[in-house]
C-alpha positions, 0 to 999 in steps of 0.5 A: 500500500505504502509502496503504491502510494509512493508510486502514485505520488511520484507520478503526480509530481512528474506530471506537475513538474512537466506542465510547469516546465512546458509553460516556462519553455513557452515564455522563453520561446516568445522572449527568444523571438522578440529580443536580441542576444547581447554581444557586448559581453567583453567588459567583465567588470561592467557586464556579465559574460555572455557565454553559451555553455555547449555542455549545459546550453546555459546563456549568461546575459546582462540585465539592467533596470527600467525607469520604474526600477524593475529589472528587464532582460536584454537577453534570455536565460535558457538551461538544459540542466536536468532536461531531456533531449525531447524538450529541445525542439521548443528552443533551437535544435533537435538534440543535445548533441546538436547544441554541443556542436552549435555556435553561441547566438547573439544579435539579429538582423535581416538578410536576403536569401536567394535559392539557386540551382539544385546540385547533387551529391551521392544519393542526395541533393542540396541547393546553392544558397546566396545571402547578400552575395555570399554563400550560405548553407543548409544545416538540416538536410532532412528538412524542406528547402526554404524559399528565397526572401527576407529572413531575420538572422541570429549572429554566431559569436563562437562555436563549431558552426561559426568556425566551419562557415569561416573555413568551409568553401566560400569562407574567408579562411578556406585558403588557410584550411586548404593550405594545411589540409587540402581541398574539402572536395572528395576524390581527385577530380572534384568540382566546385559543386563537390566543394560546396556540397561537401562543405554543406555536409560538414556544416550540417554535421557540425550543426546537428552532431549526427550522421544524418547530416551525411544522408545519401553518402557511403560510409567511407565518404562519411568517415572522410568528411567527419575527419575534415570536420575535426580538421576544421575544429582544430583550426584557430578560431576565426577573427572576432570581426568575422560575422556569421549567423543562423536564420530560419531557425523556428520554421518547419524548414531547414535552418540556414547558416551564412556569413556577412560583411566583417564587423568593423570600427575606426580609430582616431589619433590625437597627438599632443606635446608635453610642452604646448607653450613651447611649440606654439608659434615655434617653427622648430616644433610640429604635431604634423607628420607623426606616423603610427602603425597598427599591428596584430596584437602581440606580433610585429605584423604591420597592418596599417599606417596613419600620419597626423595633420598639423593639429596632430589628428589622424583617423582610420576607418573600417578596421575589423573589430578586435585587439591591436597594438599601436606604435609610434613609428615617427615622431613629429618635428622637435619631439621624441618618439614613443617606442613602447607599443600600446594595446587598443580595442576596436569595437563594432561601429565605434571609434577608438580614441588614442591620445599620445603625448610626445616629449618636446626636445630641449637642451639641458642648459647650465653654462650658456656663455663663457667670457675670455680675454681676447689677447690670451684667448683664455678665460682668465683675466690679465693684470688687475682686470676681471671677467666677473660682473660683465652683463649680457642681454640674452634673447630667445627666438622661436625658430631657426635664424642665421642672422640677428632676428631683431634686424628683421623685426622679430620679437624675442619670446623671452629675454634675460639680463645675466651677469658673469661669475668670477670665472667669466661664466654665465650659468642659467641660475637665478643668482646670476640673473639681473632681470628678465623673464622666467627661465624655461624648465622641464617637468623636473624643474631643471632649466632648459632651452627649447629648440630655437635661436639665442642671441648674446650681446654684451651691455656692460664690460667687466672691470679692466676691459673694453665693451664688445658690441658684437651680437653672437647668434647660436641655435638649439637644434635637434641631433637625435631621437632622445629628449635631450639629443640636441646641440647648442654651442656655448659661445665664448665671447672675447673682450679687449683689455685696457692697455697703457705705457710708461716712459722714464728719463734717468739722470745722476746728481753729479755736475758734469759741466757748466754752460751758459745755460747753467747746470746740466743733468747727466743722463744715465745709460744702462739703468734697469727698471723692473716693473712688477704687477701688484696683482699677479707678480708679473714682471718686465724690465726696461733699460735706459739708452744713452739719453737715459730714456726707457719705455714699455713700448718695446714690451708690446710692439704688437699692442699699439695701445701700450705694453702694460695691461690694466693694473697697478705696478711697482717700478723699481730701479734694479741696480744704481751706479756704484755709490749712488742711491737708487730711486725708491720704488714707486707705483703707477696705475694703468686704467685708461686705454692707450694712455702713457705715463711720464717720469723723470728720475735722479740718483744720489750718493749712498750713506747708511747707518748699520744696526746688528741684531743678534738672533736665534738661528732656529726661531729667528727671534732676537736674543735679548742678552747683552755681551755678544761681541763683534768686530767690523771688517772692510771688503778686504777683511781688515778691521775698521775702527770708529770714533765717538766724540761725546761725552768723550772721544773714544775709539772702538774696534769691538762692538757689544750687544746691549740687553736688547740683543743689538747695537748700532755702529756709531758712524754711517757707512758709505756704499760698499761691501763689509763683514762682521766677525763674532768674537764672543757669543751670548750666554747659552749659545754657540759662537757663529763660525765664519764672517757675516757679509753685508753690502750697503747699496742704498740710503738709510736714516738713523730711524731706519738703519740698515739691519744685519742679522747674526744668528747663533745656535743654542747649546744643547745636551744629552742625558746618559743613563746607566741602569744597574742591579742594586745587588750585583751592580751589573747593567740591566738591559731592556729597561724603558725610560721616559724623559720629561721636562721638569720645568718649562725649557726656555732658550735665552730668546724667550722661546719655550722650547718644551712645556713642563711635563712634555715627554721629550724622549723614550729610551731603552737600555742596551745589553750593558744597561746604557741608554742615551737621549737625543740632543735636548735644550738646556734645562732640568729634566725628569727621568721616569722609569716606565717599564723595568726589566723582568725580575726587578721592582719598578722604582717609585721615584723619578730622577731629576737632572739638569743640563747646564751651559758649558761655554760657546765652544761646547755644542753638546753638554753630557750629563750622566746618572746611575739608576739602580733597580732592586730585584724582586724579593720574597724571603722564606723563614723556616722555624720550629713551631715551638722553639722558634729555632731556624730549620736548615735543610727544609726543601720547598718547591715553587711553581707558577700559575698559568691560565688556559682556555678550555676548548670545550667551554671557552672558559678560562681555567687556572693550573700550575705550570709543570716547571718547578724549582726546588729551594732548600733553607740555609743555615739561617732557615731562610730561602731568598727568592729573587728575580721572579717575573710578574705572575702568580706563584705557589710555594709548598713544602716538598720535604721537611726535616726528619722528625718534623710534620710536613706543612701542607699549606700552599703559599700563594703570592703575586709578583705585580707588573711593577715588580712588587710582591702584592704592593710590597717591596719585599714579602717575608713568609714565616713558615713553622714546622712542628717536631714529633715528640713524646708529650707524657708517659704513665707507667703502672703495674698492669694488673692492679693499675697501681704504682706500688706493689709488694714483691712477688705480687705482679710481674708486668709493668705497663707504660702508656706513652702519648705523642704529638705531631705525628705523620699519620702514615709514617711508621714509628718505633718506640723503645723502652728500657727500665732504669734503677731510679736510685742508681740511675743505671739500667735495671738488670734482670738475670744480668740483662737489661729489661726492654720493650719495643713496639712499631706502629703507624702514626695514625694508630697512636692517637690514644697513646702507645702501651709497652709492657715490661716483664719483671720478676718483682721478687728479685727487686724488693724495695726498688723504684723503677723508672721507664725510659722511652725513645722514639725512632722514625726509621733509624732516626732517633727523633725524641726521648723521654729520660727523667729519673725524677718523673713520677709518672714514669716510676713504679715501686716494689715494696718489701713484704714487711713494709706493707701496712693496712691502711684505714679504709683500705677496702677497695676490693670489698667496696667494689663488690658491695657496690656491684651487689647493691647495683644488681639488687636495685636493678632487680627491684626496679624490674619487679616494680615495673612488672607489677605496675603493668599488672595493675 
């Protein structure tokens, strides 16, 4: 029942679902017939992609809102998902397989079909069909042939049918197919009809998807055509511009397929300049003539070329729709070509607008003008002239001109007044602009010059030059394809420097002859005048002729204006006649062009006072010390004397300096050659060897006498150090010293040669302990030892030493000093710990601590060096450790004296870098040893533990000996002998001494050692017996205890008749009583505890 109901329910649900689908399908059919399927689906970001899915037959179409806000469909949505092939005829085709082969369908249009003659193939036929002059094909051969007439089409945007119409016979791609696979016709003698018919069958197969398309053909031909269909499907997709369509879709007749005119669009190009303000009205630039090429997308195949007009515009129509690359092939005049291709899109019946901006070419200007001297052809001024601050009018004209554009009435576009810098250059910078328009600049803000013409005219000459009125013309031209591939010739503009002349007439003071006209001047011939530029130091010479005449005209005959350039000069008479005073130097200035300066000059006789100044030859300072003595000699080196008349007449042959370090000769000297000879040098200086020549060639007065300088060298000294061992007095090598100034070291000229505290030398002693300083200025110095030799103590105090002057003939003073060093010192004093007696012969070992790096942990670890040194105390119990190098040392006792306990302590000490032992000059280690000894003894009779017994009672004496300072593992031997206390002699038993001996380890004697002596007490009634003990370590006796009066070592044997009963002498009974009482108490206590538990 339940199963039957389920069957009924499913049946009813199927009926309802079928009716609902049929209604929806009818609506879809109506919509398909009235609306176009959008082809504008390439812009994915704005529209939904319209794609026909051949497997599910789903169309994705875009939607938009109407004026009321309702969504209206610009296409339709059909799907085959979950629908059987029986429902397809209501839509487009018969079967699912047919739609898998069919193309996507979009927009509709009207075409005119012409049905042609019937043609046969196999056992079937078709007709020639023509649509608007192009072949069309029947796609459903089982249906009736349509009639000629007007039909509405549905465009194909993809799929196998569209590809078939492109590559089939009559299609635009047929030759491509034929070149790859051969003709579509079957057999060797195929005709045009065969080509058409076989194309018809293949297209029907591509549309229907079944072999019904091959009705009337045998199976071999069918298989051949199916292969050709596959070949078509393997060919590249037709271009997007190819227009294919279907028509007669919804009739009972055949569905038809055909192709029409290519889908085309157009392109407009607009060319711009990145600097339109430059090119406006400038014939050097243009927007015309830019050539663009349109290429297949991603390929180098050129399809079309376009050239722009004067406005930069170009247009190309009837371009098949699709994607292309556009490239600029040629830039317009004055611009840079844009080499990078750009992608463009041509849409059907639309204009693609392409805008392109080219970079205008320019010259990256910096230096725009260079000024130079016309005569030297160099950009460097002569004399006192300068190339700075020349001003130029610089004008820019749009266009190229060979001559001055202003002469033709052309107005400059921009104009600047610029000035030259210190190098005579003009750079296009704001700081050099006097006035004018803004500079041209590129997009980066750099100053540039556009293509055109620039003129230059000097409007203000620089100082010392004449104005150049010439107008210079230069152009900025393109010289390549780059933005800055331009050429501009920076003009070099010359200026003529101002020139003038000097004319001199020279006479002498002497009267040569008298005439009626009076005194006559005598001209001087051969007098040389030097003319020196105050600015540059340039010099020239002119020489007087027989008339005393000299002129600079001869210095620059090529310069008609004069031989001296713009400048101020010093004119000097180079050499006057002997005995005559030369004319003093005088200045002249050339500041007017072509002007001559005239001078008349006269020479007079020469006399001059002479002043000698004493100076330090190193510092050139005056030595303000009195007492330097000189002798004056003539040209023949003979002494000259001089006389003074006030207050008394005195004759001088020697002349001394005063406290100012100088003297003035009492008389003037005529012109000539002379010498000073130093007789005595000033304090602190060496006498100058040889003579001091000087020549009087010009007049001087007493206020400014002729100066002669005498220079002496200061005396110096050297310090000699002898470094010795304070103990051995031998020299020590390798000791380092610093020598410092202990005061400001000054020479008599007042110069501080070395400031106090300054290090003037570093010395190291040689093998013999000697060291010498360099030469030092005289004064007091401090010698500081900075590094002592290893094994020595660095002295705490420095040594002062003074270098003193020893006379004018001793150039180097030598001062010696001996400096002693104490060796490092550690003293070990070994003594008995109790008696304090010095112990000789004790051995010690010394080892140095070393630091090593652990390779595993990288940590620094300390260890003792394997090298060790053994020392033995002397008769005073001492060891002296000397000459130890810096480091940490460990000292330990290696072998004590026999009978002494080894001191296990390790003594560690450090020798510091300064040689001290932990800061001390000497370290003393007091080390004690303790001697093994017997501390006490106790002798008793073994059985009674009593000191006294009655003869015959006991026979064994026990002697307990205690010790101190024993080696735990050492083996000792204790020997004992019994002595007669009264006679002091050995106790003889049966004629032999009574002895005992015991060998033991030191560690076993902590509680003492007991020795037993077997004595027959019956033989020695009334004797007092003393035990003597001796202790041996090996064979060496180390201690003995022999004291006849020591009661602890003494026991007695009483005679029987001497025994008396003492009151209370009941020791045995007392012990027994105490034992019995103790036992009773224990028994009573135990009984009481037992009863207590029961209760």
